[in-house]
BALO-475217 format. One record per residue: residue in three letters; z, x, y of N, C-alpha, C in turn. Coordinates in Angstrom, 3 decimals, padded with zeros to 6 digits. Example, Ala and Ser with C-alpha at 12.3 -4.5 7.8 and 13.67 -1.06 7.14 Angstrom:
<sites>
- aa,n_z,n_x,n_y,ca_z,ca_x,ca_y,c_z,c_x,c_y
- ala,007.800,013.190,-005.690,007.800,012.300,-004.500,007.800,013.200,-003.300
- ser,007.080,012.850,-002.250,007.140,013.670,-001.060,007.870,012.900,000.030
</sites>
This chain:
<sites>
- aa,n_z,n_x,n_y,ca_z,ca_x,ca_y,c_z,c_x,c_y
- met,090.434,116.107,019.249,090.821,116.507,020.600,091.994,115.645,021.032
- arg,093.043,116.291,021.457,094.197,115.576,021.986,094.140,115.577,023.504
- leu,094.218,114.408,024.078,094.244,114.259,025.527,095.681,114.101,025.978
- arg,095.940,114.511,027.214,097.275,114.300,027.783,097.126,113.779,029.200
- pro,098.060,112.931,029.610,097.978,112.399,030.975,098.051,113.528,032.008
- leu,097.376,113.331,033.107,097.434,114.275,034.221,098.831,114.185,034.834
- asp,099.572,115.290,034.787,100.915,115.285,035.369,100.943,116.166,036.611
- asp,102.081,116.146,037.310,102.210,116.844,038.588,101.910,118.340,038.492
- arg,102.221,118.961,037.357,101.995,120.406,037.223,100.533,120.789,037.396
- phe,099.627,119.867,037.059,098.214,120.217,037.043,097.377,119.476,038.085
- leu,098.022,118.748,039.014,097.270,118.021,040.046,096.398,118.955,040.880
- his,096.964,120.065,041.344,096.198,120.981,042.202,095.081,121.662,041.425
- leu,095.321,121.985,040.164,094.285,122.586,039.332,093.130,121.607,039.124
- ala,093.451,120.362,038.775,092.409,119.356,038.567,091.619,119.111,039.851
- ala,092.308,119.063,040.987,091.610,118.899,042.264,090.677,120.080,042.508
- ala,091.138,121.286,042.207,090.295,122.479,042.394,089.048,122.408,041.524
- trp,089.164,121.858,040.332,087.980,121.713,039.470,086.941,120.818,040.132
- thr,087.383,119.706,040.744,086.411,118.811,041.389,085.845,119.428,042.655
- gln,086.597,120.354,043.267,086.162,120.975,044.518,085.277,122.193,044.311
- ala,085.249,122.748,043.106,084.404,123.910,042.833,082.948,123.532,043.086
- ala,082.227,124.363,043.813,080.860,124.048,044.238,079.951,123.688,043.066
- asp,080.083,124.401,041.935,079.189,124.121,040.807,079.533,122.812,040.103
- asn,080.690,122.224,040.386,081.028,120.892,039.878,080.788,119.816,040.933
- ala,081.242,120.069,042.158,081.192,119.057,043.219,079.779,118.561,043.485
- lys,078.790,119.401,043.318,077.421,118.969,043.614,076.949,117.846,042.692
- trp,077.577,117.711,041.528,077.180,116.695,040.562,078.061,115.442,040.637
- leu,079.126,115.477,041.443,080.101,114.388,041.470,079.935,113.511,042.705
- arg,080.461,112.292,042.615,080.523,111.394,043.763,081.629,110.392,043.490
- phe,082.624,110.332,044.392,083.770,109.447,044.226,083.810,108.359,045.288
- gly,082.746,108.204,046.006,082.654,107.219,047.072,081.821,107.811,048.184
- pro,081.559,107.049,049.225,080.724,107.556,050.313,081.256,108.873,050.881
- gly,080.457,109.906,050.784,080.805,111.208,051.337,081.865,111.973,050.573
- met,082.269,111.498,049.397,083.336,112.163,048.627,082.772,112.751,047.333
- ser,082.569,114.060,047.334,082.086,114.717,046.122,083.186,115.491,045.417
- ser,084.399,115.414,045.930,085.537,116.065,045.278,086.795,115.263,045.591
- leu,087.872,115.640,044.909,089.146,114.950,045.089,090.230,115.949,045.467
- thr,091.231,115.481,046.190,092.386,116.300,046.534,093.521,115.963,045.556
- ala,094.543,116.805,045.530,095.705,116.529,044.689,096.368,115.198,045.078
- pro,096.562,114.905,046.382,097.142,113.587,046.723,096.268,112.416,046.268
- ala,094.955,112.563,046.329,094.068,111.489,045.867,094.229,111.282,044.362
- leu,094.286,112.376,043.604,094.494,112.268,042.159,095.853,111.637,041.850
- arg,096.871,111.989,042.615,098.207,111.405,042.416,098.143,109.888,042.625
- met,097.462,109.451,043.679,097.346,108.016,043.940,096.530,107.323,042.842
- met,095.462,107.960,042.412,094.647,107.377,041.349,095.476,107.204,040.076
- arg,096.267,108.207,039.782,097.084,108.202,038.570,098.066,107.029,038.553
- gln,098.476,106.581,039.720,099.460,105.510,039.831,098.856,104.116,039.725
- arg,097.547,104.030,039.740,096.890,102.718,039.706,096.329,102.443,038.316
- glu,096.477,101.227,037.862,096.024,100.852,036.527,094.508,100.864,036.375
- ile,093.784,100.949,037.467,092.321,100.964,037.353,091.777,102.356,037.036
- his,092.671,103.335,036.906,092.264,104.698,036.557,093.062,105.177,035.352
- arg,092.435,105.937,034.520,093.108,106.628,033.417,092.598,108.060,033.449
- leu,093.470,108.995,033.830,093.117,110.403,034.004,093.755,111.213,032.880
- arg,092.944,111.978,032.157,093.425,112.749,031.015,092.938,114.188,031.085
- leu,093.847,115.106,030.800,093.517,116.532,030.700,093.062,116.829,029.280
- phe,092.191,117.827,029.152,091.771,118.248,027.820,091.575,119.757,027.792
- gly,091.515,120.281,026.604,091.256,121.700,026.404,091.757,122.145,025.044
- pro,091.392,123.341,024.654,091.808,123.828,023.338,093.304,124.087,023.239
- asp,093.960,124.335,024.369,095.399,124.598,024.406,096.052,123.556,025.308
- pro,096.909,122.694,024.763,097.520,121.633,025.587,098.294,122.152,026.793
- glu,098.778,123.377,026.735,099.535,123.924,027.864,098.639,124.581,028.910
- ser,097.376,124.760,028.589,096.409,125.336,029.530,095.162,124.464,029.544
- pro,095.207,123.334,030.248,094.054,122.433,030.232,092.805,123.093,030.808
- ala,091.668,122.638,030.308,090.378,123.204,030.711,089.528,122.224,031.505
- gly,089.906,120.938,031.486,089.100,119.953,032.180,089.802,118.612,032.280
- leu,089.123,117.696,032.923,089.649,116.362,033.182,088.591,115.350,032.763
- val,089.025,114.338,032.041,088.159,113.227,031.657,088.856,111.957,032.117
- ala,088.091,110.995,032.628,088.733,109.835,033.255,087.916,108.568,033.109
- leu,088.643,107.472,033.140,088.051,106.156,033.314,088.486,105.672,034.692
- ser,087.565,105.137,035.446,087.861,104.552,036.746,087.282,103.147,036.799
- asp,087.705,102.400,037.774,087.242,101.017,037.940,087.458,100.209,036.668
- ile,088.601,100.443,036.011,088.918,099.688,034.800,089.138,098.234,035.195
- asp,088.374,097.354,034.584,088.469,095.922,034.852,088.725,095.224,033.526
- arg,089.976,094.908,033.281,090.331,094.295,031.991,089.755,092.890,031.868
- gly,089.568,092.201,032.998,088.979,090.861,032.969,087.556,090.887,032.427
- phe,086.779,091.856,032.876,085.405,091.991,032.405,085.301,092.932,031.205
- gly,086.359,093.694,030.937,086.345,094.626,029.812,085.446,095.819,030.050
- thr,085.452,096.345,031.287,084.554,097.443,031.644,085.306,098.559,032.354
- ala,084.678,099.715,032.395,085.188,100.867,033.147,084.035,101.850,033.341
- thr,084.259,102.805,034.224,083.291,103.870,034.469,083.909,105.200,034.052
- leu,083.168,105.955,033.284,083.600,107.254,032.773,083.133,108.372,033.695
- trp,083.999,109.379,033.896,083.591,110.614,034.566,084.419,111.756,033.998
- tyr,083.934,112.971,034.200,084.595,114.138,033.621,084.186,115.386,034.371
- val,085.031,116.402,034.237,084.724,117.702,034.849,085.329,118.789,033.961
- leu,084.539,119.777,033.652,085.023,120.948,032.919,085.408,121.990,033.954
- gly,086.669,122.353,033.982,087.146,123.305,034.978,087.003,124.753,034.553
- asp,087.204,125.029,033.292,087.128,126.399,032.784,085.708,126.660,032.293
- arg,084.914,127.279,033.142,083.488,127.493,032.855,083.266,128.404,031.645
- arg,084.273,129.166,031.242,084.125,130.028,030.059,083.991,129.208,028.785
- leu,084.353,127.935,028.842,084.320,127.074,027.657,083.050,126.227,027.566
- arg,082.099,126.466,028.463,080.841,125.717,028.427,080.153,125.858,027.081
- gly,079.560,124.773,026.617,078.759,124.790,025.401,079.554,124.818,024.115
- gln,080.868,124.617,024.183,081.691,124.671,022.977,082.120,123.291,022.481
- gly,081.695,122.238,023.153,081.967,120.886,022.693,083.264,120.271,023.170
- his,084.024,120.979,023.996,085.311,120.441,024.446,085.146,119.156,025.260
- thr,084.195,119.139,026.176,083.995,117.941,027.002,083.520,116.778,026.140
- ser,082.604,117.006,025.237,082.125,115.930,024.361,083.255,115.354,023.524
- arg,084.094,116.207,022.985,085.212,115.722,022.171,086.244,114.981,023.031
- ala,086.454,115.441,024.258,087.377,114.744,025.164,086.840,113.359,025.513
- val,085.556,113.264,025.768,084.943,111.959,026.056,085.099,111.050,024.840
- ala,084.860,111.552,023.644,085.007,110.742,022.429,086.438,110.223,022.301
- ala,087.415,111.076,022.578,088.819,110.666,022.485,089.151,109.604,023.528
- leu,088.636,109.759,024.743,088.919,108.766,025.780,088.207,107.446,025.474
- leu,087.014,107.513,024.908,086.327,106.281,024.515,087.122,105.540,023.446
- glu,087.745,106.285,022.541,088.596,105.657,021.524,089.729,104.879,022.202
- glu,090.358,105.479,023.216,091.393,104.774,023.980,090.810,103.537,024.669
- ala,089.635,103.714,025.268,089.014,102.616,026.015,088.739,101.413,025.119
- phe,088.187,101.688,023.936,087.756,100.589,023.082,088.866,100.030,022.198
- thr,089.911,100.804,021.919,090.990,100.298,021.071,092.196,099.896,021.909
- glu,092.811,100.847,022.576,094.034,100.568,023.342,093.789,099.624,024.516
- leu,092.707,099.854,025.261,092.411,099.016,026.431,091.550,097.805,026.088
- ser,090.995,097.766,024.887,090.134,096.669,024.421,088.938,096.423,025.333
- leu,088.376,097.501,025.886,087.190,097.346,026.726,085.975,097.075,025.851
- gly,085.002,096.397,026.409,083.776,096.105,025.686,082.633,097.017,026.053
- ala,082.707,097.626,027.258,081.613,098.474,027.726,082.139,099.524,028.701
- val,081.564,100.700,028.607,081.869,101.789,029.527,080.545,102.279,030.094
- thr,080.508,102.470,031.402,079.313,102.990,032.054,079.575,104.408,032.537
- ala,078.501,105.124,032.812,078.577,106.477,033.360,077.227,106.777,034.003
- trp,077.201,107.844,034.779,075.922,108.292,035.326,075.918,109.810,035.365
- ala,074.711,110.356,035.390,074.524,111.798,035.532,073.337,112.010,036.467
- ala,073.474,112.947,037.362,072.343,113.269,038.231,071.257,113.921,037.398
- asp,070.023,113.517,037.646,068.893,114.095,036.935,068.907,115.612,037.136
- gly,068.840,116.336,036.066,068.907,117.787,036.127,070.232,118.327,035.628
- asn,071.250,117.485,035.512,072.537,117.916,034.976,072.481,117.734,033.457
- leu,071.785,118.647,032.811,071.520,118.536,031.380,072.795,118.535,030.551
- ala,073.785,119.321,030.944,075.032,119.368,030.190,075.702,117.995,030.178
- ser,075.759,117.343,031.323,076.378,116.022,031.403,075.573,114.990,030.618
- met,074.281,115.062,030.708,073.428,114.140,029.963,073.662,114.301,028.457
- arg,073.802,115.530,027.988,074.056,115.780,026.563,075.412,115.216,026.136
- val,076.433,115.377,026.978,077.756,114.829,026.655,077.656,113.324,026.436
- leu,076.978,112.643,027.336,076.852,111.191,027.233,076.047,110.798,025.990
- glu,074.927,111.437,025.770,074.085,111.092,024.628,074.787,111.369,023.304
- arg,075.542,112.454,023.230,076.278,112.763,021.997,077.401,111.771,021.725
- asn,077.806,111.052,022.750,078.857,110.063,022.589,078.325,108.640,022.522
- gly,077.046,108.501,022.221,076.470,107.189,021.970,076.092,106.387,023.188
- phe,076.059,107.013,024.362,075.622,106.307,025.559,074.104,106.157,025.531
- his,073.660,105.049,026.087,072.229,104.750,026.171,071.795,104.757,027.623
- leu,070.614,105.281,027.879,070.060,105.247,029.223,069.781,103.789,029.573
- ala,070.398,103.320,030.658,070.287,101.916,031.039,069.456,101.713,032.302
- gly,069.247,102.782,033.062,068.483,102.630,034.287,068.479,103.902,035.111
- arg,067.914,103.798,036.286,067.747,104.949,037.156,067.846,104.496,038.603
- gln,068.671,105.196,039.376,068.681,105.014,040.828,067.897,106.185,041.395
- arg,066.850,105.882,042.092,065.936,106.934,042.530,066.397,107.609,043.817
- arg,066.297,108.934,043.793,066.502,109.801,044.968,067.764,109.445,045.757
- cys,068.883,109.281,045.063,070.109,108.862,045.743,071.227,109.889,045.663
- his,070.972,111.040,045.064,072.026,112.044,044.896,071.485,113.404,045.337
- leu,072.070,113.950,046.401,071.618,115.255,046.895,072.305,116.378,046.144
- val,071.508,117.278,045.603,072.005,118.482,044.940,071.297,119.665,045.598
- asp,072.067,120.481,046.267,071.509,121.644,046.961,070.370,121.244,047.894
- gly,070.549,120.110,048.593,069.568,119.641,049.566,068.370,118.925,048.975
- val,068.335,118.743,047.658,067.216,118.064,046.996,067.689,116.696,046.512
- ala,066.941,115.644,046.875,067.271,114.292,046.432,066.894,114.133,044.964
- arg,067.872,113.785,044.152,067.659,113.603,042.712,067.985,112.162,042.335
- asp,067.438,111.750,041.215,067.761,110.436,040.673,069.117,110.496,039.989
- arg,069.773,109.346,039.928,070.964,109.174,039.097,070.542,108.405,037.859
- leu,070.858,108.949,036.712,070.556,108.287,035.451,071.784,107.478,035.050
- leu,071.586,106.187,034.856,072.679,105.269,034.559,072.761,105.052,033.053
- tyr,073.954,105.184,032.512,074.179,105.065,031.075,075.220,103.993,030.808
- asp,075.167,103.430,029.589,076.241,102.556,029.150,076.483,102.734,027.666
- arg,077.678,102.338,027.273,078.077,102.392,025.859,078.929,101.175,025.593
- leu,078.553,100.414,024.588,079.321,099.254,024.181,080.310,099.645,023.092
- ala,081.382,098.889,022.982,082.363,099.151,021.932,081.722,099.042,020.556
- thr,080.678,098.230,020.434,080.019,098.016,019.141,078.953,099.064,018.835
- asp,078.629,099.927,019.804,077.625,100.976,019.574,078.197,102.073,018.686
- glu,077.332,102.675,017.924,077.732,103.825,017.112,077.808,105.048,018.031
- pro,078.821,105.901,017.810,078.874,107.136,018.613,077.681,108.024,018.300
- gly,077.408,108.960,019.208,076.289,109.880,019.026,076.553,110.861,017.908
- asn,075.523,111.562,017.547,075.623,112.550,016.466,075.946,113.894,017.055
- asp,077.150,114.378,016.795,077.579,115.689,017.301,077.945,116.580,016.117
- thr,077.101,116.551,015.082,077.428,117.252,013.853,077.356,118.770,013.988
- asp,076.588,119.253,014.949,076.480,120.708,015.076,077.642,121.299,015.857
- gly,078.509,120.443,016.453,079.692,120.921,017.142,079.440,121.505,018.508
- arg,078.196,121.577,018.932,077.890,122.128,020.238,077.752,121.016,021.246
- ala,078.243,121.260,022.435,078.090,120.309,023.536,078.464,121.023,024.824
- ala,078.287,120.284,025.915,078.604,120.877,027.223,080.086,120.923,027.450
</sites>
């Protein structure tokens, strides 16, 4: 999977992916923020604590966004998040392969030692992406994420640079 930096041509598209109701319910970017705007993505792109990458089967027609946020080179850590914008590509492994490619950047180019992520309980596709990429369940925040008015747990994951990646031999993923 080849990743490409988020450029101006796709800022509004990427923002729309985070704003789509079936994606936004699973996301959280800060207090009261379950989606991002194009100006917010532009600002994030300009800061070294974020690495935003487009992915998809066709480099000229991206299908999703994978990102590292809160990159802390002093501690060697970051937080992973992702969104698949083109729902027709669900279950084909594009998101899992994009996460694997970004983890390669995180652990080699950025020399990070650990990457964290979370998934709301019930978001099976996201949980599979993390598990296929060698993330381990590290904890649980109880009843802290509302999805369709229901309080769900957040499952906390981590992956160390020394961990083996997950087994994605069947090529299927979210």
